[in-house]
C-alpha angles and dihedrals in degrees: 000000000000119000119229114249120249128233134206122269111268092235109106111257096009112129098190114120121225136187116279090250093056127074104196138027118250093267096051094040089065091043091051092052091051091048092050091051091048090052090050091052092049096049108081094213094048091043089056091050092046091051092048096049089048094050124112091232092058094044090052095045090048093050093049092047095049091047090054096038107033099161131077109253094209092052091047088054086058090049093253126127109221126160115247117235100171133058103212128199105233090207108037116245090235089055092054100273119152113259101213103018110120088210086069095051131095131172116239137170117239093259095052091044090053090050091050092048091052091046092050091052111261148329133303 
């Protein structure tokens, strides 16, 4: 069976080859994650979101919501029973949605939440 070709790490100047499905080598993958977190902390909007999602109030609201609404609403609409892992804000916080209002919450599985994020135009 043929073996997939490898490609160079995406970090400028790095000559390490990685699998086609990977972007960075092990060294630069860690560096990229640190850089992404640093950029989130430096951006005022992302810093606010990071602080909110780390807050005790959000962790408690999320736990209560998932206990009361354990199934993904999008999957249930497709007649599938899938456990919810994410409490999603129906109206994004950056678009004026209420942060801790249960009327703005919905339970989603990771896959459905990723689809909604892409559909809405990005990540926080």
